[in-house]
C-alpha positions as CSV (number, residue, x, y, z in Angstrom):
1,M,-111.2,-29.4,-32.0
2,D,-114.2,-32.0,-31.6
3,D,-111.9,-35.1,-32.1
4,D,-109.7,-33.6,-29.3
5,S,-112.5,-32.8,-26.9
6,S,-114.2,-36.1,-27.3
7,S,-110.8,-38.0,-26.7
8,D,-110.2,-35.9,-23.5
9,E,-113.7,-36.7,-22.4
10,D,-113.1,-40.5,-22.9
11,C,-109.7,-40.3,-21.2
12,L,-111.4,-38.5,-18.3
13,H,-114.1,-41.1,-18.3
14,I,-111.7,-44.1,-18.2
15,F,-109.6,-42.5,-15.4
16,Q,-112.7,-42.0,-13.3
17,E,-113.8,-45.5,-13.7
18,E,-110.2,-47.0,-13.0
19,Y,-110.1,-44.6,-10.0
20,A,-113.5,-45.7,-8.6
21,A,-112.4,-49.2,-9.2
22,D,-109.2,-48.8,-7.1
23,D,-111.1,-46.7,-4.4
24,A,-113.5,-49.6,-4.0
25,A,-110.7,-52.1,-3.8
26,W,-108.9,-50.2,-1.0
27,T,-112.1,-49.7,0.7
28,V,-112.8,-53.4,0.8
29,L,-109.2,-54.1,1.9
30,F,-109.3,-51.6,4.7
31,E,-112.8,-53.0,5.7
32,S,-111.5,-56.5,5.5
33,S,-108.5,-55.8,7.7
34,S,-110.3,-53.9,10.3
35,S,-112.8,-56.5,10.6
36,E,-109.9,-59.2,11.0
37,E,-108.3,-56.9,13.6
38,E,-111.6,-56.7,15.5
39,E,-111.8,-60.5,15.5
40,L,-108.3,-60.9,16.7
41,R,-108.5,-58.2,19.4
42,V,-108.8,-59.6,22.9
43,D,-110.2,-57.2,25.3
44,R,-107.7,-57.5,28.4
45,P,-109.1,-56.6,31.7
46,R,-107.6,-53.8,33.5
47,T,-105.1,-54.9,36.3
48,A,-106.6,-54.1,39.7
49,N,-104.4,-52.0,41.8
50,K,-102.4,-53.9,44.6
51,R,-103.1,-52.9,48.1
52,R,-99.7,-51.4,49.1
53,D,-99.2,-50.3,52.6
54,F,-97.2,-47.1,52.1
55,V,-97.1,-46.1,55.6
56,D,-95.8,-49.5,56.9
57,A,-93.2,-49.5,54.1
58,Y,-92.4,-45.9,54.9
59,M,-91.7,-46.7,58.7
60,R,-89.6,-49.6,57.6
61,V,-87.1,-47.7,55.4
62,V,-86.8,-44.9,57.8
63,S,-86.0,-47.7,60.6
64,N,-83.5,-49.2,58.2
65,Y,-81.6,-46.1,57.1
66,F,-82.8,-43.0,58.2
67,N,-83.3,-43.3,61.9
68,G,-79.9,-41.6,62.9
69,R,-77.9,-43.6,65.2
70,E,-80.8,-45.9,65.9
71,S,-80.8,-47.2,62.2
72,I,-80.4,-50.8,61.6
73,Y,-77.9,-50.4,59.1
74,N,-74.9,-48.2,59.5
75,E,-73.1,-45.9,57.2
76,V,-71.1,-48.4,55.6
77,D,-74.1,-50.4,54.5
78,F,-75.6,-47.2,53.4
79,E,-72.8,-46.4,51.1
80,R,-72.4,-50.0,49.7
81,R,-76.1,-50.3,48.9
82,F,-76.6,-46.8,47.6
83,R,-73.3,-46.6,45.8
84,C,-72.6,-43.1,47.3
85,P,-72.0,-41.4,50.6
86,R,-75.0,-40.4,52.6
87,A,-73.6,-36.7,52.2
88,V,-74.3,-37.0,48.5
89,F,-77.7,-38.6,48.9
90,N,-78.6,-35.9,51.4
91,R,-77.6,-33.1,49.0
92,V,-79.6,-34.6,46.1
93,H,-82.5,-35.0,48.5
94,D,-82.5,-31.3,49.5
95,H,-82.3,-30.1,45.9
96,L,-85.2,-32.3,44.7
97,M,-87.9,-32.5,47.4
98,G,-90.9,-30.4,46.7
99,T,-90.1,-30.8,42.9
100,P,-92.7,-32.9,40.9
101,P,-92.6,-36.0,41.1
102,F,-91.0,-35.9,44.6
103,E,-93.9,-34.5,46.3
104,Q,-96.4,-36.0,48.6
105,Y,-99.7,-37.0,46.9
106,K,-102.9,-38.4,48.2
107,D,-105.4,-40.6,46.7
108,P,-109.2,-39.8,46.2
109,T,-109.8,-41.2,49.6
110,G,-107.3,-39.0,51.3
111,K,-104.8,-41.7,52.0
112,P,-101.0,-40.7,51.3
113,G,-99.5,-42.1,48.2
114,I,-95.9,-42.9,47.5
115,Y,-93.8,-41.0,49.9
116,P,-91.0,-38.7,48.2
117,L,-88.3,-40.5,50.2
118,F,-89.6,-43.8,48.6
119,K,-89.3,-42.4,45.1
120,L,-85.7,-41.0,45.8
121,V,-84.5,-44.4,47.2
122,G,-86.1,-46.3,44.5
123,C,-84.2,-44.0,41.9
124,F,-80.9,-44.5,43.8
125,R,-81.2,-48.2,44.2
126,F,-82.1,-48.7,40.5
127,I,-79.1,-47.0,39.3
128,A,-76.8,-48.5,41.8
129,Y,-77.6,-52.1,40.9
130,G,-78.9,-51.6,37.3
131,D,-81.4,-54.3,37.9
132,T,-85.2,-54.5,36.8
133,Y,-87.6,-51.8,37.8
134,D,-89.7,-54.1,40.0
135,R,-86.7,-55.4,42.0
136,D,-87.8,-53.2,45.0
137,D,-91.6,-53.5,44.8
138,E,-92.0,-55.6,48.0
139,S,-89.9,-53.2,50.1
140,L,-90.6,-49.8,48.6
141,C,-94.1,-50.6,47.2
142,I,-93.3,-49.0,43.9
143,G,-94.5,-50.5,40.6
144,E,-92.6,-51.1,37.5
145,T,-93.8,-48.4,35.3
146,T,-94.1,-46.0,38.2
147,L,-90.5,-46.3,39.0
148,R,-89.3,-46.1,35.4
149,D,-91.1,-42.9,35.1
150,Y,-89.4,-41.7,38.3
151,V,-86.0,-42.5,37.1
152,K,-86.4,-40.7,33.9
153,Q,-87.5,-37.5,35.6
154,F,-84.9,-37.9,38.3
155,A,-82.3,-38.0,35.6
156,R,-83.4,-34.8,34.0
157,L,-83.7,-33.1,37.2
158,V,-80.3,-34.1,38.3
159,I,-79.0,-32.9,35.0
160,V,-80.6,-29.4,35.5
161,A,-79.7,-29.0,39.1
162,F,-76.1,-30.2,38.9
163,G,-75.0,-30.3,35.4
164,P,-73.6,-26.7,35.1
165,Q,-71.1,-27.6,38.2
166,Y,-70.4,-31.0,37.6
167,L,-71.1,-32.4,34.1
168,N,-68.1,-32.1,31.7
169,R,-66.9,-28.6,32.2
170,A,-63.3,-27.4,32.1
171,P,-62.0,-25.7,35.3
172,N,-61.8,-21.9,35.2
173,K,-58.8,-19.9,35.4
174,Q,-58.7,-19.8,39.1
175,E,-59.4,-23.3,39.5
176,C,-56.5,-24.1,37.0
177,Q,-54.0,-22.1,39.1
178,V,-55.0,-23.9,42.3
179,I,-54.6,-27.3,40.7
180,S,-51.6,-26.5,39.1
181,Q,-50.0,-25.2,42.4
182,E,-51.1,-28.2,44.3
183,M,-49.8,-30.6,41.7
184,G,-46.6,-28.6,41.8
185,E,-46.2,-29.6,45.5
186,R,-46.6,-33.1,44.1
187,L,-43.5,-32.4,41.9
188,F,-45.8,-32.0,38.6
189,P,-46.3,-28.2,38.2
190,G,-48.6,-27.1,35.4
191,C,-50.3,-30.3,35.6
192,L,-54.2,-30.4,35.6
193,G,-54.8,-34.3,36.0
194,S,-55.0,-37.6,34.7
195,W,-56.5,-38.6,31.4
196,D,-57.3,-42.3,30.8
197,C,-60.0,-44.8,29.5
198,K,-61.4,-47.8,31.5
199,H,-63.4,-50.8,30.1
200,F,-66.4,-51.9,31.9
201,A,-67.8,-55.5,31.3
202,W,-71.5,-55.5,29.9
203,K,-72.9,-58.6,31.0
204,N,-76.4,-58.2,29.3
205,C,-75.2,-56.8,26.0
206,P,-77.7,-57.6,23.3
207,I,-76.6,-59.9,20.6
208,R,-77.0,-57.5,17.8
209,L,-74.3,-55.4,19.5
210,A,-72.1,-58.0,20.6
211,G,-69.6,-57.3,17.6
212,Q,-68.9,-53.8,18.2
213,H,-68.6,-54.4,21.9
214,Q,-66.1,-57.0,22.0
215,G,-62.5,-56.1,22.1
216,H,-59.2,-57.0,23.7
217,A,-60.1,-55.9,27.4
218,E,-61.3,-57.8,30.0
219,G,-60.3,-61.2,28.4
220,G,-62.5,-60.4,25.3
221,K,-65.4,-59.8,27.1
222,K,-68.1,-57.2,25.8
223,T,-67.3,-54.0,27.5
224,L,-68.1,-50.2,27.3
225,I,-65.5,-47.6,27.5
226,L,-65.4,-44.7,30.0
227,E,-63.2,-41.9,29.1
228,A,-62.5,-39.5,32.1
229,I,-60.3,-36.7,33.2
230,C,-59.7,-36.3,36.9
231,D,-57.5,-34.4,39.3
232,H,-55.4,-35.4,42.3
233,R,-58.7,-34.8,44.5
234,K,-60.7,-37.4,42.6
235,Y,-62.8,-34.7,40.9
236,I,-64.0,-35.7,37.4
237,W,-64.0,-32.8,35.1
238,H,-64.9,-34.8,32.0
239,A,-66.5,-38.1,31.5
240,N,-67.7,-39.9,28.2
241,F,-69.4,-43.4,28.7
242,G,-70.7,-45.8,26.1
243,D,-68.1,-46.2,23.4
244,P,-67.8,-49.7,22.2
245,S,-64.8,-51.7,23.3
246,S,-63.9,-52.4,19.6
247,M,-62.4,-49.0,19.9
248,N,-58.8,-48.2,21.5
249,D,-57.9,-45.4,23.6
250,I,-56.7,-43.4,20.6
251,N,-60.1,-43.9,18.6
252,V,-61.8,-42.7,21.6
253,L,-59.5,-39.6,22.1
254,D,-60.3,-38.7,18.1
255,R,-64.0,-38.5,18.9
256,S,-63.5,-36.9,22.2
257,S,-65.8,-33.9,23.1
258,I,-63.2,-32.4,25.5
259,V,-60.7,-32.1,22.6
260,G,-63.2,-30.5,20.2
261,S,-63.8,-28.1,23.0
262,M,-60.1,-27.3,23.4
263,L,-59.6,-27.0,19.6
264,S,-62.7,-24.6,19.4
265,G,-61.5,-22.4,22.5
266,D,-64.5,-23.4,24.5
267,A,-62.3,-25.2,27.1
268,C,-59.7,-22.7,28.2
269,L,-57.0,-24.8,29.9
270,K,-54.3,-22.2,30.1
271,T,-52.0,-21.9,33.1
272,D,-49.5,-19.3,34.6
273,P,-46.0,-20.0,33.5
274,Y,-44.3,-22.6,35.7
275,Q,-40.9,-23.7,36.4
276,V,-39.4,-27.4,35.9
277,N,-35.8,-28.2,36.4
278,G,-34.8,-24.6,36.5
279,T,-36.5,-23.9,33.1
280,M,-39.4,-21.5,33.0
281,R,-42.3,-23.2,31.0
282,D,-44.7,-20.8,29.2
283,W,-47.0,-23.4,27.2
284,I,-50.3,-22.7,25.9
285,Y,-51.8,-25.4,27.6
286,S,-51.4,-27.3,30.9
287,Y,-50.7,-31.0,30.7
288,Y,-52.1,-34.4,31.7
289,L,-50.7,-37.6,32.9
290,E,-51.3,-40.8,30.8
291,D,-50.3,-44.2,30.5
292,G,-48.4,-44.1,27.3
293,I,-50.9,-45.2,24.8
294,Y,-51.8,-41.7,23.5
295,P,-49.9,-39.8,20.9
296,D,-46.8,-37.5,21.6
297,C,-48.5,-34.3,22.3
298,A,-47.5,-31.5,24.4
299,I,-50.5,-31.8,26.8
300,F,-49.7,-35.4,27.3
301,V,-47.0,-36.8,29.9
302,S,-46.7,-40.6,29.8
303,T,-45.2,-42.8,32.3
304,Y,-42.1,-44.7,32.0
305,K,-42.7,-48.6,31.5
306,G,-40.2,-50.6,33.5
307,P,-38.0,-47.6,34.3
308,Q,-34.1,-48.5,35.0
309,E,-32.5,-45.1,35.2
310,T,-32.6,-43.6,38.6
311,R,-34.3,-40.4,37.4
312,R,-37.0,-42.4,35.6
313,V,-37.6,-44.5,38.7
314,Q,-38.1,-41.3,40.7
315,S,-40.4,-39.8,38.1
316,Q,-42.5,-42.8,38.0
317,K,-42.8,-42.9,41.9
318,A,-43.7,-39.2,41.9
319,Q,-46.5,-39.8,39.3
320,D,-47.7,-42.8,41.3
321,S,-47.7,-40.8,44.7
322,T,-49.9,-38.1,43.0
323,G,-53.0,-40.1,44.2
324,I,-54.6,-39.8,40.6
325,P,-56.1,-43.0,39.7
């Protein structure tokens, strides 16, 4: 027992010495590193606020676009530069005004800060052009970091305000019936729209992502894929943007969220029975028009490539005349 207790005390003593040595070494290391950081740290002076004239900029923007018929730029200019009709801008404006950060604030001296209209215009222009955040600093008097925060909050507010109605939802039963009836007048009864993918060139694609975003489309350029479902009114029911162009339409379809919703039953796309060429159709789902790349499924009706027969030529013309992109 005495030998065991003495050996335990010796081991404990050795452990305490080693721990103390390690602790001292780590202390010296941290102290040296912190001292080196203090030596290398450069105190940068805080950038002074720029003297921006918000009132003058506000009057200039109002005179350009928001002065009724007296505006310098007309509706065509507005839609081209904001990438949306004025009705869409006004609707977003009416929903977001009065919600932080789209409120009027004053500085400690009582002078007005950035006008809410400025903030909304800055968000629209940034989304429209996809340029740097300080692009409109001269005209809107909004700094880079300030506009970045506004754009992030703008996106969140738009999703909350308009998401339940516009963002990736399936038409309800009444909407399915209306669309099917209107498409029936265009010789496609039971159809709910068009399903397709579109490649968009990514000019500023990072080098580390170049491989997966370089595909066959657009002459081998680096692109992003937009998967969309829309009806004859150009109403987009589903949109998924961002898949790399190394994927084809079938790969995009395999990972499509709308397909998962259909399989799980969350997206109910059933329609009433309809008649085609004298035959009553009672399918489980409606169908969509597509360009022929998708697999042979009951929900897809593809176009004829180079039709020669009269009935196929007429079918091709009827599909082109639906107005669905």
